[in-house]
N, C-alpha and C positions, 0 to 999 in steps of 0.2 A: 352541536351547532356548527355549521360550516361558516368560515370567515371568507370574505372576498379575497381573490388573488391580489396581492399588493403590486402596485406598479411603481416604477422609480419616482414618478412625479407625486405619488400619494404617500411615500414614506418620508417621515420627518427624521432629521438627524438624531433626535432624542429617542426614536424607536429602534435605531440600529444597535446591534450588540457591539459595544466597545468601538463605535465608529467604523464598523465593518459593513459590507453590503448584506448582512444577515439580519432577518427580521422574524420575530415570533408573532404569529397571529393565532390566538387560541392555543391549541396544543401543537400546532404545526410550525416548523421552521422553514423559511423561504430564503433562497439566494436571489437577490434582486439586483438588476443592473439596468442601464438605459435601454438595452436591447431586449429585455424581458425578465420574467421571473420563473424560477424553477423550485418546485417543492422538494425539500430535502427529505428523502424517504429512507436513506441508508441508516439502519439503527445504530451503527457504530458512530457515524457522524452526528446524528441527533443526540445520542447519549453524551458525546463529548460537548456538544453545544449546551445541553442541559447542565452539565457539570461546570462548564466555564461560566455560564450565566449565574449559577448559584454561588460560585466562588467570587465573582465580581460583585454580586449583591452583598455578600458577607464582608468583603473588603471595603466597600463603600460605607456600610454600616459601621465598621470599626473606625474608619477615618472620621465619620460624623461624631462618634462617641469621644474620640480623642480631642477633636476640636471643641466639643461641648465641655469637656473637662478643663481644657485650657482656658476657655472663656470664663468658666466658673472660678478657676484659680486667679485669673486676672482681676475679676470683680472683687474677690475676697481681699486682694492686696491693695485695692484702691481705698 
């Protein structure tokens, strides 16, 4: 399924990869700026973006788990 070309106005900050002007729509990575959007088609670049996104997701998950453990420990002490 093809996703529409993202425009700067249509991209929410939460959609960006680590607050960069890079957005994933479906399986495609897009470089988005106020002057237009470019499909990232270089397999080396898109592979690195995939790895970075996966690493960022894993890091966010680990932080959430640590916070949950801390909240559980604080509740147990009360």
